[in-house]
C-alpha positions as CSV (number, residue, x, y, z in Angstrom):
1,X,0.0,0.0,0.0
2,X,1.5,3.3,-0.9
3,X,-0.7,5.7,1.2
4,X,-2.8,4.8,4.2
5,X,-5.3,7.3,5.7
6,X,-7.0,6.3,8.9
7,X,-9.7,8.3,10.8
8,X,-8.3,11.7,9.7
9,X,-10.0,14.9,11.0
10,X,-9.5,18.5,10.4
11,X,-11.4,20.9,12.6
12,X,-11.3,24.7,12.7
13,X,-12.1,26.6,15.9
14,X,-10.7,27.9,19.2
15,X,-9.6,24.5,20.6
16,X,-10.1,21.7,18.1
17,X,-7.6,19.4,19.6
18,X,-9.7,19.2,22.8
19,X,-12.2,16.9,21.2
20,X,-9.6,14.2,20.5
21,X,-8.1,14.1,24.0
22,X,-10.3,11.0,24.6
23,X,-8.1,9.2,27.1
24,X,-9.1,5.9,25.4
25,X,-12.7,6.6,24.8
26,X,-14.1,5.7,21.3
27,X,-14.8,8.7,19.1
28,X,-18.3,8.3,17.4
29,X,-18.0,10.5,14.2
30,X,-21.6,11.7,13.8
31,X,-22.0,12.6,17.4
32,X,-18.7,14.2,17.7
33,X,-19.2,16.3,14.5
34,X,-22.7,17.5,15.8
35,X,-21.1,18.4,19.1
36,X,-18.3,20.4,17.4
37,X,-20.8,22.3,15.2
38,X,-22.9,23.2,18.3
39,X,-19.8,24.5,20.1
40,X,-18.8,26.8,17.2
41,X,-16.2,24.5,15.6
42,X,-16.2,23.6,12.0
43,X,-15.3,20.0,11.1
44,X,-13.9,20.4,7.6
45,X,-12.8,16.8,7.3
46,X,-14.5,14.0,9.3
47,X,-13.0,10.6,10.0
48,X,-11.5,10.1,6.5
49,X,-10.2,6.5,6.0
50,X,-9.0,4.9,2.8
51,X,-6.0,3.4,1.1
52,X,-4.3,4.4,-2.2
53,X,-2.6,1.6,-4.1
54,X,0.8,1.9,-5.9
55,X,0.3,3.2,-9.4
56,X,-3.4,4.1,-8.9
57,X,-5.2,7.2,-10.0
58,X,-7.4,7.9,-6.9
59,X,-9.9,10.7,-7.6
60,X,-11.3,12.8,-4.8
61,X,-14.4,14.6,-5.9
62,X,-17.4,16.6,-4.6
63,X,-18.9,20.0,-4.8
64,X,-17.3,23.2,-3.5
65,X,-17.1,23.0,0.3
66,X,-17.3,19.2,0.4
67,X,-13.8,18.9,1.9
68,X,-11.8,17.6,-1.0
69,X,-9.1,20.3,-1.0
70,X,-8.9,20.1,2.7
71,X,-8.2,16.4,2.4
72,X,-5.5,16.7,-0.2
73,X,-3.8,19.4,1.9
74,X,-3.8,17.2,5.0
75,X,-2.4,14.3,3.0
76,X,0.5,16.4,1.7
77,X,0.8,18.1,5.1
78,X,0.3,21.6,3.8
79,X,-2.0,21.8,6.7
80,X,-2.0,19.7,9.8
81,X,-4.7,17.3,10.7
82,X,-6.1,17.3,14.2
83,X,-6.4,13.5,14.5
84,X,-5.8,10.2,12.7
85,X,-2.9,8.7,10.8
86,X,-1.5,9.3,7.3
87,X,1.3,6.9,6.3
88,X,3.4,7.1,3.1
89,X,5.3,3.9,2.6
90,X,4.7,3.1,6.2
91,X,6.1,6.4,7.5
92,X,3.7,8.5,9.7
93,X,3.5,11.9,8.0
94,X,1.7,13.4,11.0
95,X,4.7,12.5,13.2
96,X,7.2,13.8,10.8
97,X,9.4,16.8,11.8
98,X,9.5,19.9,9.7
99,X,13.0,18.9,8.3
100,X,11.7,15.5,7.4
101,X,8.6,17.0,5.7
102,X,10.8,19.2,3.6
103,X,12.8,16.1,2.4
104,X,9.7,14.2,1.7
105,X,8.2,16.9,-0.4
106,X,11.4,17.5,-2.3
107,X,12.0,13.8,-3.1
108,X,8.8,11.9,-2.8
109,X,5.9,14.4,-3.6
110,X,4.8,16.4,-6.7
111,X,2.0,18.9,-6.6
112,X,0.0,20.6,-9.4
113,X,-2.8,23.1,-8.5
114,X,-5.4,25.0,-10.4
115,X,-3.3,28.2,-10.4
116,X,-0.3,27.3,-12.5
117,X,2.1,29.0,-10.0
118,X,4.9,29.6,-12.6
119,X,7.5,32.2,-11.7
120,X,6.9,35.0,-14.3
121,X,10.6,36.0,-14.5
122,X,11.8,32.6,-15.3
123,X,11.7,30.8,-18.6
124,X,10.0,27.4,-19.2
125,X,13.4,25.7,-18.7
126,X,14.1,27.6,-15.5
127,X,10.7,27.1,-14.1
128,X,10.9,23.3,-14.8
129,X,14.4,23.0,-13.3
130,X,13.4,25.2,-10.2
131,X,12.7,22.3,-7.7
132,X,15.9,20.6,-8.7
133,X,17.7,23.8,-8.0
134,X,16.2,23.7,-4.5
135,X,17.7,20.2,-4.1
136,X,21.1,21.5,-4.8
137,X,21.5,19.7,-8.1
138,X,24.1,21.3,-10.4
139,X,23.0,23.3,-13.4
140,X,24.0,20.9,-16.1
141,X,22.2,18.0,-14.5
142,X,19.0,19.8,-13.6
143,X,18.7,21.4,-17.0
144,X,19.2,18.0,-18.6
145,X,16.4,16.5,-16.5
146,X,14.2,19.7,-17.1
147,X,14.5,19.3,-20.9
148,X,13.5,15.7,-20.6
149,X,10.3,16.6,-18.8
150,X,9.6,19.4,-21.2
151,X,9.8,17.0,-24.1
152,X,7.6,14.5,-22.1
153,X,4.8,17.1,-21.9
154,X,5.1,18.1,-25.5
155,X,6.7,21.6,-25.2
156,X,10.0,21.0,-26.9
157,X,11.1,24.2,-28.7
158,X,9.5,26.5,-26.0
159,X,12.3,26.1,-23.4
160,X,13.3,29.9,-23.6
161,X,9.7,31.1,-23.5
162,X,8.3,33.0,-20.5
163,X,4.9,32.2,-18.9
164,X,3.2,35.3,-20.4
165,X,4.1,33.9,-23.9
166,X,2.3,30.7,-23.4
167,X,-1.4,29.7,-23.5
168,X,-3.2,28.4,-20.5
169,X,-2.8,24.9,-21.5
170,X,0.9,25.3,-22.2
171,X,1.4,26.9,-18.8
172,X,-0.3,23.9,-17.1
173,X,2.0,21.7,-19.0
174,X,5.0,23.6,-17.6
175,X,3.5,23.1,-14.1
176,X,3.1,19.3,-14.8
177,X,6.7,19.2,-16.0
178,X,8.0,21.1,-13.0
179,X,6.2,18.7,-10.6
180,X,7.5,15.6,-12.4
181,X,11.1,16.8,-12.5
182,X,11.8,15.5,-9.0
183,X,10.6,12.0,-9.9
184,X,7.8,12.0,-7.3
185,X,6.4,8.7,-5.9
186,X,3.2,10.4,-5.0
187,X,1.6,13.0,-7.2
188,X,-1.1,15.5,-6.0
189,X,-3.2,17.3,-8.5
190,X,-5.8,19.7,-7.1
191,X,-8.3,20.8,-9.8
192,X,-5.4,21.1,-12.3
193,X,-7.6,21.6,-15.4
194,X,-10.6,23.5,-14.1
195,X,-9.3,26.9,-15.2
196,X,-8.9,25.7,-18.9
197,X,-11.3,26.0,-21.7
198,X,-13.3,22.8,-22.4
199,X,-11.4,21.8,-25.5
200,X,-8.0,22.4,-23.9
201,X,-9.2,20.6,-20.8
202,X,-10.0,17.6,-22.8
203,X,-6.6,17.7,-24.5
204,X,-4.9,17.9,-21.1
205,X,-6.9,15.0,-19.9
206,X,-5.6,13.0,-22.9
207,X,-2.1,14.2,-22.1
208,X,-2.5,13.1,-18.5
209,X,-3.5,9.6,-19.4
210,X,-0.7,9.4,-21.9
211,X,1.8,10.4,-19.2
212,X,0.3,7.9,-16.7
213,X,0.7,5.1,-19.1
214,X,4.4,5.9,-19.4
215,X,5.2,6.8,-15.8
216,X,2.8,4.7,-13.6
217,X,2.7,7.2,-10.8
218,X,0.6,7.0,-7.7
219,X,-1.9,9.9,-8.1
220,X,-4.3,11.6,-5.9
221,X,-6.5,13.9,-8.2
222,X,-9.1,16.4,-6.9
223,X,-11.9,17.4,-9.1
224,X,-15.6,18.6,-9.0
225,X,-16.3,17.3,-12.5
226,X,-17.9,13.8,-12.5
227,X,-17.1,13.3,-16.2
228,X,-13.5,14.0,-15.5
229,X,-13.5,11.7,-12.6
230,X,-15.1,8.9,-14.5
231,X,-12.8,9.3,-17.5
232,X,-9.5,9.4,-15.5
233,X,-10.0,7.5,-12.3
234,X,-9.1,4.0,-11.2
235,X,-11.2,4.6,-8.1
236,X,-13.3,7.6,-6.9
237,X,-13.9,8.9,-3.3
238,X,-17.0,11.0,-3.4
239,X,-17.3,13.6,-0.6
240,X,-20.1,15.7,1.0
241,X,-19.8,18.0,4.0
242,X,-16.4,16.8,5.0
243,X,-17.3,13.1,4.8
244,X,-16.3,10.4,2.3
245,X,-19.7,9.0,1.2
246,X,-18.6,6.3,-1.2
247,X,-15.4,4.9,-2.6
248,X,-15.3,2.6,-5.7
249,X,-14.5,2.4,-9.4
250,X,-16.5,4.7,-11.7
251,X,-18.7,1.7,-12.7
252,X,-19.3,0.7,-9.1
253,X,-20.4,4.2,-8.2
254,X,-22.5,4.6,-11.2
255,X,-24.3,1.3,-11.0
256,X,-24.5,1.0,-7.2
257,X,-24.8,4.5,-5.7
258,X,-24.5,4.4,-1.9
259,X,-27.4,6.8,-1.4
260,X,-29.7,9.3,-3.0
261,X,-27.0,12.1,-3.0
262,X,-24.6,9.9,-4.9
263,X,-27.3,8.9,-7.4
264,X,-28.3,12.5,-7.9
265,X,-24.6,13.6,-8.3
266,X,-24.0,11.0,-11.1
267,X,-27.5,11.2,-12.7
268,X,-26.3,13.2,-15.8
269,X,-23.5,10.7,-16.6
270,X,-24.1,8.7,-19.9
271,X,-23.6,5.1,-18.7
272,X,-23.0,3.8,-22.2
273,X,-20.0,6.1,-22.6
274,X,-18.4,5.6,-19.2
275,X,-19.0,1.9,-18.4
276,X,-16.5,-0.3,-20.2
277,X,-16.9,-3.9,-21.4
278,X,-14.2,-4.9,-18.8
279,X,-16.4,-3.4,-16.0
280,X,-19.1,-5.9,-16.7
281,X,-17.3,-8.9,-18.1
282,X,-17.5,-12.2,-16.1
283,X,-14.9,-14.9,-16.0
284,X,-15.0,-17.2,-19.0
285,X,-14.9,-17.2,-22.8
286,X,-17.9,-16.9,-25.0
287,X,-18.6,-19.8,-27.4
288,X,-17.0,-19.9,-30.9
289,X,-18.5,-17.5,-33.3
290,X,-19.3,-14.7,-30.9
291,X,-17.7,-11.2,-31.5
292,X,-14.5,-10.3,-29.7
293,X,-14.2,-6.8,-28.2
294,X,-11.5,-5.0,-26.2
295,X,-12.2,-4.6,-22.5
296,X,-11.7,-0.8,-22.5
297,X,-14.4,-0.3,-25.1
298,X,-17.5,1.6,-23.9
299,X,-20.6,-0.5,-23.8
300,X,-22.5,1.8,-26.2
301,X,-20.0,0.7,-28.9
302,X,-21.4,-2.9,-28.5
303,X,-25.0,-1.8,-29.4
304,X,-24.4,-2.3,-33.1
305,X,-23.3,-5.8,-32.6
306,X,-26.4,-6.5,-30.4
307,X,-28.6,-5.0,-33.1
308,X,-26.9,-7.4,-35.6
309,X,-27.9,-10.4,-33.4
310,X,-25.0,-10.9,-31.1
311,X,-26.0,-12.6,-27.8
312,X,-22.6,-12.6,-26.2
313,X,-19.1,-11.1,-26.5
314,X,-15.7,-12.4,-25.7
315,X,-13.9,-9.5,-24.0
316,X,-10.2,-9.3,-24.6
317,X,-7.9,-7.9,-21.8
318,X,-7.0,-4.2,-22.4
319,X,-5.5,-1.6,-20.3
320,X,-6.3,-2.1,-16.6
321,X,-9.1,-4.4,-17.4
322,X,-9.0,-8.2,-17.5
323,X,-11.1,-10.1,-20.1
324,X,-14.0,-12.5,-19.8
325,X,-17.5,-13.1,-21.1
326,X,-20.3,-10.4,-21.5
327,X,-23.9,-11.3,-22.2
328,X,-25.8,-8.9,-24.4
329,X,-28.7,-9.0,-22.0
330,X,-26.5,-7.6,-19.2
331,X,-25.6,-4.6,-21.4
332,X,-29.3,-3.9,-22.3
333,X,-30.2,-4.2,-18.6
334,X,-27.9,-1.4,-17.8
335,X,-28.7,0.9,-20.8
336,X,-32.4,0.1,-21.1
337,X,-34.0,-2.0,-23.9
338,X,-34.2,1.1,-26.1
339,X,-30.4,1.2,-26.4
340,X,-30.3,4.6,-24.6
341,X,-28.5,5.1,-21.3
342,X,-30.7,4.6,-18.3
343,X,-30.1,4.9,-14.6
344,X,-29.8,1.6,-12.8
345,X,-32.6,0.6,-10.4
346,X,-30.8,1.8,-7.3
347,X,-31.2,5.4,-8.5
348,X,-34.6,5.3,-10.2
349,X,-36.9,8.0,-8.9
350,X,-34.2,10.3,-7.8
351,X,-35.2,13.9,-8.5
């Protein structure tokens, strides 16, 4: 396990630590949060518990004020949590000294935020090499590494440009190159594409997926956009009012929402475009003569085959998905017999 988060709280108020001096008493989250609110304290993060696997894109999402940015700042120790445990490779980050945190951030963590944060008086090359300069790496070595990262994000030829000479998408690419220059083991991205125009945002998502296929980083990515989360995530943690409501793959959350809030939050998602054949495949191989499809194909792409009479598909392993057997009836059950995306039974009737 790359990152372990256990019972983490962040509370704002006059004396937030008072509530966790329990002397061995069990903390009941709902009762404690109500007590805090009644005593003019604000629980911004309530009892967060989850794991992040090596090489996983773990998406944290929710509306504004849900606690997602508070969570990522606690995980990166940009702010201190009041209670709980956060372990990176087994090391307790909440117990780390300021000196240890500096070394962890310099060598193990990379961060990209909505505001690009580029230094306006430095070129693309100098901005990208800046964290390596802070590490004390000599100029030749850091510029060589910076050029490698600039090429990786597709900005070769713009090394001597200044931020004001770049488009928004290009500036964000520089921010990504800079965060990757240190070779982070854990990569934090907080709404990195939300300030971009829709077309550029889509291009940056494509670029992000391309980079992840090459680098296999462990990534915690914050967004408020359900379509972005479904497109990029291995798993999603959906938050509301400081709590994590549900954790699961995009398919698990869309097909089995934990409550009415989650169902409403995901109600506009086109299941046919988001659910992949690999999400629904069951172990086994279809009989000879049935069509073969890649596991990462959206299930709406299989409707033509169903219309031509296919009753079953053999799903080939692809990307992060394993293969298997997929019955046409199972696809139609999800999409509705008309072939148009329909919500699963768990969320029918949600207004």
